[in-house]
C-alpha positions, 0 to 999 in steps of 0.5 A: 500499500502506498500513501502520499505525504504533502511537504515531505521534502527533506531528510527531517521530514522522512525521520518525522514520518518514520517516527510516526509510523513506529509509534503507531506500530506500522511497518514501512517498507519505504519512506521516501520523499513524498511517499510511504510504502507499507506492507499491510493495509491499514484501516481507515481509523489508522490512516486518519490517526496517521494524518493527525500525527503528521499534521502536528509536524506540518505534514499532510496526507494526500488523497487527490490524484492530481495533488499526489502527481504534483507532489511527486513532481515536486519531490523529483525536482527537489531531489534532483537539485538538492540531494543529487551530486550531479544534475541530470545529463538530459534536460529537466523535462525528459528527466521528469518524464522518465522518472514519473512515466507520464507525458511531460506536457501532461505533467506541466499542465497538471502542475500549473493548474494545481500550483499556479506556477510552471514547472520551469519556474519551480525548478528555477526557484529551487536552483536559486535556493541551491545556489544560495546554499552553496554560496553560504557553504563557501566551498565552491566558486561561482564558476564551480557552482554554475558548472555543478548546476548545469547553467550555460555560463556564470553570467546566466546564473547571475542574471537568473539569481538577480532576477529571483533575489534582487541581488547579485550572487556576489552581493548576496555572499557579502551580506552573508559574510558580514552577518557571519562576522557580526555574529562572531563579534557578539 
């Protein structure tokens, strides 16, 4: 039996779900981003209780097929950008299509209707969030970040970063460094 969970997009979320299942004595075969697979069928009362337990942590069970599909799309994107060392060798639309087994146009239409934004915009937003993380870690140069996230150039990354954040990557990094120094002075 598969159960889908909204907002389960991090390792911490997976731990919360595992803990909730353990407390209820439900054995999970798989707890992955956005999805739980359990061995046995659970009762409607157990399902309701699991939903209530997860809601305490800001998670939500999904019943609507379109919402489930959107969560699957989001999870593929989040995993691809935030948890994979390498971006896919194919374009994002082909990667998502292959991962989910649906026509990309169908996926894009459902996503836009449910979320009110395009898959492309969602990807760009998450790529910029990943750029911010990597800038804050201060382990890679902007050129290396650009290469790792498969931007066509540093200029493309910088333009997209400024369009989304209103700041250049260099200015963003400078603000973060200044905050870090100010905290050290406390």
